[in-house]
C-alpha positions in Angstrom: 121.9 86.6 132.7 123.2 83.6 131.1 122.8 85.1 127.7 125.4 87.9 128.3 128.0 84.9 128.7 127.1 83.2 125.2 125.7 85.7 123.1 128.0 87.6 120.9 128.5 91.1 120.2 128.9 92.6 116.7 132.1 93.2 115.2 132.9 96.6 113.7 136.5 95.7 112.4 135.1 94.9 108.9 134.0 98.7 108.7 137.4 100.2 110.4 139.9 98.0 112.5 139.4 100.6 115.2 138.5 104.5 116.0 142.3 105.3 116.2 143.2 103.1 113.0 144.9 105.1 110.1 142.2 103.6 108.0 139.3 105.4 109.9 141.3 108.5 110.1 142.0 108.4 106.2 138.5 107.8 105.5 137.1 110.8 107.7 139.7 113.1 106.2 138.5 111.8 102.6 135.0 112.7 103.6 136.0 116.0 104.7 137.9 116.9 101.7 135.1 115.6 99.5 132.7 117.5 101.4 134.8 120.8 100.7 134.9 119.9 97.2 131.3 119.3 96.8 130.6 122.8 98.1 133.0 124.4 95.8 131.5 122.7 92.9 128.0 123.6 94.1 129.1 127.2 94.5 130.0 127.3 90.8 126.9 125.5 89.5 124.7 127.9 91.5 126.6 131.1 89.9 126.3 129.8 86.5 123.7 132.0 84.9 121.2 130.6 83.6 121.3 127.4 85.8 122.6 124.2 83.7 121.0 120.9 83.7 124.5 119.7 82.6 125.7 120.3 86.0 122.9 118.0 87.8 124.4 114.6 87.2 128.0 115.2 88.4 126.6 117.0 91.6 124.3 113.9 92.3 127.0 111.2 91.8 129.2 113.2 94.0 126.4 114.0 96.7 125.6 110.4 96.7 129.6 109.5 97.4 129.5 111.8 100.3 126.3 110.5 101.6 127.7 106.9 101.6 130.8 107.9 103.3 129.0 109.9 106.0 126.5 107.1 106.8 129.4 104.5 106.8 131.3 106.6 109.5 128.3 107.6 111.4 127.2 103.8 111.7 130.5 103.0 112.7 130.6 105.2 115.6 127.0 104.3 116.6 128.0 100.8 116.7 130.0 101.8 119.8 127.9 104.5 121.5 124.4 102.4 121.1 125.7 99.3 122.9 127.9 101.3 125.6 126.9 104.9 126.9 130.3 104.8 128.7 132.2 104.4 125.9 133.9 107.9 126.2 136.1 107.6 123.3 133.2 106.8 120.9 131.1 109.6 122.4 133.9 112.2 122.1 134.7 111.1 118.5 130.9 111.4 117.7 130.7 114.8 118.8 133.4 115.8 116.3 130.9 115.4 113.5 128.4 118.2 114.7 129.8 121.0 112.4 130.5 118.3 109.6 126.7 117.2 110.0 125.5 120.8 109.8 127.8 121.5 106.9 126.6 118.4 105.1 122.9 119.3 105.8 123.2 122.7 104.5 124.8 121.8 101.2 122.2 119.0 100.9 119.4 121.9 101.2 121.4 124.1 99.0 121.5 121.4 96.2 117.8 121.1 96.7 116.7 124.8 96.2 119.3 125.0 93.1 118.0 121.9 91.3 114.4 123.0 91.7 115.1 126.2 89.7 115.8 123.7 86.6 113.3 122.8 84.3 112.2 119.1 85.0 112.2 117.9 81.5 115.4 119.6 80.8 117.2 117.8 83.7 115.8 114.5 82.9 116.8 114.6 79.2 120.2 115.7 80.1 121.5 112.4 81.6 120.5 108.6 82.6 121.6 109.6 86.2 118.7 112.0 86.3 116.2 109.6 84.8 116.8 107.2 87.0 116.3 109.9 89.9 113.2 111.1 88.6 111.2 110.8 91.9 114.1 112.3 94.1 114.0 115.4 91.5 110.3 115.5 91.8 110.2 115.6 95.4 113.3 117.9 95.8 111.1 120.5 93.8 108.3 120.0 96.5 110.9 120.4 99.5 112.4 123.3 98.0 108.9 125.2 98.3 109.4 124.4 102.0 112.9 125.8 102.7 113.9 129.1 104.0 116.6 131.2 102.3 120.0 129.8 102.1 121.3 131.9 104.9 118.4 130.9 107.4 118.9 127.2 106.5 122.5 127.6 107.2 122.0 129.1 110.6 119.4 126.3 111.3 122.0 123.6 110.2 124.6 125.2 112.4 122.3 125.2 115.6 120.8 121.8 115.3 124.0 119.9 116.9 123.7 122.0 120.0 119.9 122.2 120.2 117.5 119.5 119.1 120.5 116.8 118.6 121.5 117.7 122.1 118.0 117.4 123.8 117.9 114.0 121.9 121.2 112.8 123.1 120.5 113.7 126.5 117.4 111.5 126.6 119.2 108.6 125.2 122.2 108.9 127.6 119.9 109.3 130.5 118.1 106.1 129.3 121.2 104.0 128.5 123.0 105.1 131.8 120.3 105.1 134.3 120.0 102.3 136.8 117.8 101.9 140.0 118.7 99.6 142.9 115.3 97.3 143.2 114.5 94.2 145.2 112.6 91.8 142.8 111.1 88.4 143.9 113.7 85.8 144.4 116.6 88.1 143.6 119.0 90.1 145.8 118.9 93.9 145.2 120.7 94.9 142.2 120.9 97.9 139.8 118.9 97.5 137.1 119.0 99.4 133.5 115.7 100.0 131.7 116.6 97.3 129.0 116.8 94.4 131.9 113.6 95.8 133.8 111.6 95.5 130.2 112.7 92.2 129.7 111.6 90.9 133.3 108.1 92.4 132.4 107.8 89.2 130.2 108.6 86.9 133.2 106.0 84.1 134.2 105.8 85.4 137.6 103.5 88.3 138.2 104.9 89.3 141.4 108.5 89.8 139.2 106.5 91.6 136.3 104.8 93.8 138.7 107.8 94.7 140.7 109.9 95.5 137.3 107.0 97.6 136.0 107.2 99.6 139.4 111.0 99.8 139.3 110.5 101.2 135.7 108.4 104.0 136.5 110.7 104.7 139.4 113.7 105.0 137.0 111.9 107.2 134.5 110.5 109.5 137.1 114.0 110.0 138.5 114.9 111.9 135.2 111.3 113.1 134.1 112.2 116.8 134.7 115.1 116.4 132.1 112.7 114.2 129.9 110.2 117.0 130.0 112.5 119.7 129.1 113.5 117.6 126.1 110.3 117.0 124.9 109.3 120.5 125.2 112.3 121.9 123.5 112.1 119.5 120.5 108.5 119.7 119.9 108.9 123.6 120.2 111.7 123.5 117.7 109.6 121.3 115.2 106.5 123.4 115.4 108.4 126.7 114.8 110.4 125.3 111.8 107.4 123.6 110.3 105.5 126.9 110.4 108.4 128.9 109.2 108.9 126.6 106.3 105.1 126.7 105.4 103.9 123.7 106.7 100.5 123.7 108.3 101.3 121.5 110.9 104.2 119.1 111.9 102.0 116.1 110.9 101.9 117.6 107.1 105.7 117.4 107.1 105.8 113.7 108.2 103.2 112.7 105.7 105.1 114.0 102.7 108.5 112.7 104.1 106.8 109.3 104.4 105.4 109.4 100.5 102.0 108.9 101.5 99.1 111.3 101.9 96.6 112.2 104.2 94.0 110.2 102.6 95.8 106.8 102.9 96.5 107.5 106.4 93.1 108.5 107.3 91.9 105.2 105.5 94.3 103.0 107.4 93.6 104.7 111.0 89.6 104.5 110.2 89.9 100.7 109.8 92.5 100.4 112.8 89.7 102.0 115.0 86.9 99.6 114.0 89.2 96.8 114.8 90.1 98.2 118.5 87.3 96.0 120.0 88.7 92.9 118.4 92.0 93.7 120.2 90.2 94.3 123.4 88.9 90.7 123.1 92.5 89.5 122.7 93.5 91.6 126.0 90.4 90.1 127.9 91.1 86.6 126.7 94.6 87.0 128.0 93.7 88.4 131.2 91.2 85.5 131.5 94.1 82.9 130.9 96.2 84.8 133.8 93.1 84.6 135.9 92.4 88.4 136.1 89.6 90.5 135.0 91.4 92.9 133.2 95.3 93.0 132.2 97.5 95.3 134.0 100.4 97.3 132.1 102.9 94.9 133.3 100.7 91.8 131.8 100.9 92.9 128.5 104.1 90.9 127.9 103.3 88.1 130.3 104.0 84.8 128.7 100.7 82.6 127.9 101.4 78.8 127.5 100.9 75.5 129.0 103.5 74.4 131.3 106.7 76.3 131.5 107.3 79.2 128.9 109.9 77.7 126.5 113.1 79.3 126.0 115.5 79.4 123.2 119.3 79.5 123.1 120.9 81.9 120.5 122.0 79.3 118.4 118.4 77.6 118.5 116.9 81.0 117.7 119.6 81.3 114.5 118.7 77.9 113.2 114.9 78.4 113.4 114.8 81.6 111.6 117.2 80.6 108.7 115.8 77.4 108.0 112.3 78.7 107.7 113.4 81.6 105.6 114.9 79.0 103.2 111.2 77.5 102.9 110.8 81.0 101.2 113.9 81.5 99.3 117.6 80.5 99.6 118.6 84.3 99.1 116.9 85.3 102.3 118.1 82.2 104.1 121.5 82.7 102.8 121.6 86.5 103.8 120.5 85.4 107.3 123.1 82.9 107.7 125.9 85.6 106.3 124.8 88.1 109.1 125.0 85.3 111.8 128.3 84.1 110.4 130.0 87.5 110.1 129.0 88.7 113.5 126.8 91.6 112.5 124.5 91.3 115.6 125.0 92.5 119.1 122.9 90.2 121.0 122.7 90.5 124.8 121.3 93.4 126.9 123.5 94.9 129.3 124.2 98.1 131.1 124.9 101.1 129.1 123.2 99.6 125.8 120.2 101.3 124.4 116.7 99.7 124.7 114.7 97.7 122.0 116.2 96.4 118.8 117.0 98.2 115.3 118.8 97.4 112.0 121.0 99.9 110.5 122.8 99.7 107.1 126.5 100.3 106.2 126.2 101.4 102.5 130.2 101.8 102.0 130.7 98.0 102.9 127.0 96.9 101.6 126.7 95.3 105.3 124.0 96.0 107.9 124.2 95.8 111.9 121.5 94.4 113.9 121.2 95.4 117.8 118.8 93.2 119.7 118.2 92.9 123.6 118.0 88.9 123.5 116.3 87.2 126.6 116.0 83.8 124.7 111.9 84.2 124.5 109.6 83.5 121.6 109.3 87.1 121.2 113.0 87.6 120.7 112.6 85.2 117.6 110.3 87.4 116.0 112.5 90.2 116.9 115.5 88.6 114.8 113.3 87.8 112.0 112.0 91.4 111.8 115.3 92.9 112.0 116.8 90.5 109.5 114.1 91.7 107.1 115.3 95.3 107.4 118.8 94.0 106.6 117.5 92.1 103.6 115.9 95.2 102.6 119.3 96.8 102.4 120.9 94.0 100.9 118.4 94.2 97.9 119.1 97.7 97.6 123.0 97.4 97.6 122.7 94.8 94.8 120.5 96.5 92.6 122.5 98.0 89.8 120.3 101.0 89.2 119.9 102.1 92.8 122.2 104.9 94.2 123.0 105.2 98.2 120.8 108.3 97.8 117.8 106.7 96.9 118.2 104.0 99.4 118.5 106.2 102.2 115.3 107.7 101.0 113.1 105.1 101.8 110.4 106.4 103.8 109.5 104.7 107.1 105.9 103.5 106.0 107.8 101.1 103.3 110.8 100.5 105.4 108.7 98.1 107.6 107.5 95.9 104.6 110.5 93.4 104.6 110.5 93.1 108.3 106.8 92.4 108.7 106.9 90.1 105.5 110.0 88.0 107.4 107.8 87.9 110.9 105.0 86.7 109.0 107.0 83.8 107.6 108.0 82.7 111.0 104.5 82.9 112.2 103.1 80.9 109.8 106.1 78.2 110.0 105.3 77.9 113.9 101.6 77.6 113.5 101.8 75.0 110.6 103.1 72.0 112.5 102.0 72.9 116.1 99.9 71.4 118.5 96.8 73.5 120.2 99.0 74.0 123.4 101.9 75.1 121.1 99.6 77.3 119.1 98.4 79.0 122.1 101.9 80.5 122.8 102.8 81.4 119.3 99.5 83.1 118.5 99.8 85.1 122.0 103.4 86.3 120.9 101.9 87.3 117.3 99.0 88.8 118.7 101.3 90.6 121.4 103.0 92.3 118.6 99.9 92.9 116.6 98.2 94.6 119.4 101.3 96.8 119.9 101.5 98.0 116.1 97.8 98.6 115.9 96.8 99.7 119.5 99.7 101.0 121.3 101.0 102.8 118.1 97.6 104.7 117.6 98.0 105.8 121.5 101.6 107.1 120.6 100.2 108.9 117.5 97.4 110.6 119.5 99.8 111.4 122.4 102.2 113.0 119.8 99.3 114.8 117.8 98.3 116.1 121.3 101.5 117.4 122.4 102.3 119.0 118.9 99.0 121.0 119.0 99.1 121.8 122.9 103.0 123.1 122.6 101.8 125.7 120.0 100.7 127.9 122.9 103.0 126.9 125.4 105.3 124.3 127.4 103.9 121.5 129.0 104.2 120.0 132.4 105.2 116.5 133.7 101.7 116.0 134.8 100.5 117.2 131.7 102.4 114.7 129.5 101.4 112.0 131.6 97.9 113.1 131.5 97.9 113.2 127.7 99.5 109.7 127.5 97.0 108.0 130.0 94.3 109.5 128.0 95.6 108.1 124.5 95.8 104.9 126.4 92.0 105.1 127.3 91.1 105.9 123.8 93.0 103.0 122.3 93.2 100.1 124.9 90.0 101.1 126.5 88.6 98.4 128.8 91.2 95.9 127.6 93.4 97.4 130.2 93.2 98.0 134.0 92.9 101.7 134.3 94.7 101.6 137.6 97.8 99.8 135.9 98.4 101.6 132.9 101.7 103.5 131.9 101.8 107.4 132.3 105.4 107.7 131.6 105.7 105.9 128.1 106.1 109.6 126.9 109.5 109.2 128.8 110.3 105.7 127.7 110.3 105.7 124.0 113.3 107.5 122.2 111.1 108.0 118.8 109.6 111.2 120.6 112.7 112.9 120.9 113.5 112.7 117.3 113.7 115.8 115.1 111.7 113.2 112.5 108.2 113.7 114.1 105.5 111.0 114.1 107.7 107.9 114.4 104.9 106.0 114.9 102.1 105.5 112.6 104.4 104.3 109.7 104.9 101.1 111.9 101.2 100.3 111.5 101.5 101.2 108.3 104.5 98.7 107.4 102.7 96.1 109.4 99.4 96.1 107.7 101.2 96.5 104.2 103.3 93.7 104.9 100.6 91.4 105.7 99.0 92.7 102.4 102.0 91.8 100.5 102.3 88.2 102.0 98.7 87.6 101.1 99.7 88.6 97.5 102.4 86.1 97.7 100.2 83.3 99.0 97.7 84.1 96.2 100.4 84.7 93.2 103.6 82.7 94.3 104.6 82.5 90.7 107.5 84.9 90.0 106.8 86.8 93.3 110.2 86.3 94.8 111.5 88.6 91.7 109.0 91.0 92.2 109.5 91.4 95.9 113.0 91.8 95.6 112.3 94.7 93.1 110.1 96.5 95.2 112.3 96.4 98.1 115.2 97.9 95.7 112.6 100.6 94.6 111.0 101.8 97.7 113.1 105.3 97.1 112.2 105.4 93.5 108.3 106.2 93.9 105.6 107.1 96.5 103.9 104.2 98.4 100.6 104.6 96.5 102.2 103.9 93.0 104.5 101.0 94.4 101.5 99.3 96.2 99.4 99.4 92.6 102.2 97.1 91.3 100.9 94.4 93.5 97.2 95.5 93.2 96.9 97.4 96.4 95.1 100.7 96.7 96.4 102.1 100.2 93.6 104.7 99.8 90.9 102.2 100.3 90.2 101.4 103.7 89.0 98.2 102.4 92.6 97.0 101.7 93.5 97.8 105.4 90.4 96.2 106.7 91.6 93.1 104.7 94.8 92.9 106.6 93.0 93.3 109.9 90.8 90.6 109.2 93.9 88.2 109.3 94.5 89.3 112.9 91.1 89.3 113.4 90.9 85.7 112.5 93.6 84.9 114.8 92.2 86.6 118.0 89.3 84.2 117.4 91.2 81.3 117.3 93.3 82.4 120.2 90.1 82.8 122.3 89.0 79.5 121.8 92.1 78.2 122.7 92.3 80.2 126.0 88.9 78.8 126.6 89.9 75.5 126.1 93.3 75.4 128.5 91.3 77.5 131.2 88.6 75.5 131.7 
């Protein structure tokens, strides 16, 4: 691809010069020394009778420093392993953190169980540090009720690298390293990784899309035995551990970790299910434009435009995003430009690189890194804006004097998507504002493609994972059962919007989210999408002083639960009407999309 010749890889030198540099080795040794020192200090505090609130602030400050150093080291190595699964040096160095990760995890849990024995009012009265961490302390008191005895938790922490993390790594390595020889239309036989096959399913040529889809299924099928073993092992591990820790279900633990409650999740999902027929209208309109009665899975990402689909260079994409961010605020635009200028983005797809896109913070340097798989499409511009939103979220937290690294890292997934959706909405509205009808069709298609994934596909992933967890309580599941559960979830959500002969039974093998010990890595995306739309509507209705309120929100997402933070913007997340109001924005765009399809199809 031409983009591999012109698009940058991210630079990691501002973190450390190299893996074998004295700076990196010194930082790693300091982390080890600090970790051991914290273990000694915590042991002394735990031995003090009665427990003293005076120990809390120094220990938390120490823990924050360790957490910052650990995340900086971890992200540095991720910068190499995520973009090149064949980098043996980085892979080997990453593996040396197994025992250190276990030690850190266990000490974190010991600290939680210790400070849960302290009287909350006494701790808060003892220092300003504690007052600034009130929500963290309250959450810790609840978490402590779901932790086993220290010896048991120590054993669990030591086993994690060779159990659940090992299965997760197996999945990541197979996805990143595996290729399949395929002959696609107008192309010579070549070895294709998953990232390129996913990009090709957005091609304007249907034969190319179908061939890439079929090659993807064959590629995933090559390793489906390993994927099934990984899925069974991880879900079995989470089920057992959740039960032993006193959670009724893995979903209960995920809801707590995401700082929401069952009522708000139910309200959101109720509103989403009510709007599935609207999204099926979108899919049927798209199928009509493509000259079909129903979409196949490989048509979901097909371009809808008049004439040849427009492509964008990396430079054009940067300029467009930064200039439209500036219409909202100089601070956001300046942040985006500094990200580009400092080469914090890894842009082109290539063999050995992970699929998808992500943003990760580097707390020790107050920087972020953004991984993309840029193909020059309209969707890539939305993705750039989305990931820059995550980076701006980090930027606000890093520059808030009252925010510690521990609080920043505690931001739940439900709120972590707020800034990314907000930034996407800025770009969508900017595109639509001056667009002709033919241009609007392509823009609305890209917007609704994303919305369809965030509302419909995400709910299919939730249904899949919930069913797998429930069945895994009894026994392991087969490859055919995983496929059957996935197809059933797609039937419940996509319905007649998709041709049942061409769905994707192997989406469970494709998505890395299922292979994390952090369960239900799905519904928070829907939450973030709809919450972000609601926040943007608040901006449009009350623009005066919004920028300051919004930055404060982003710097505070680890300081309170989602319900209380939403109330600051007049939002009740337990009320299905809030979610319906956000979904009505998508519904309006679907109606406009249908009209444009009818105009240009006839």
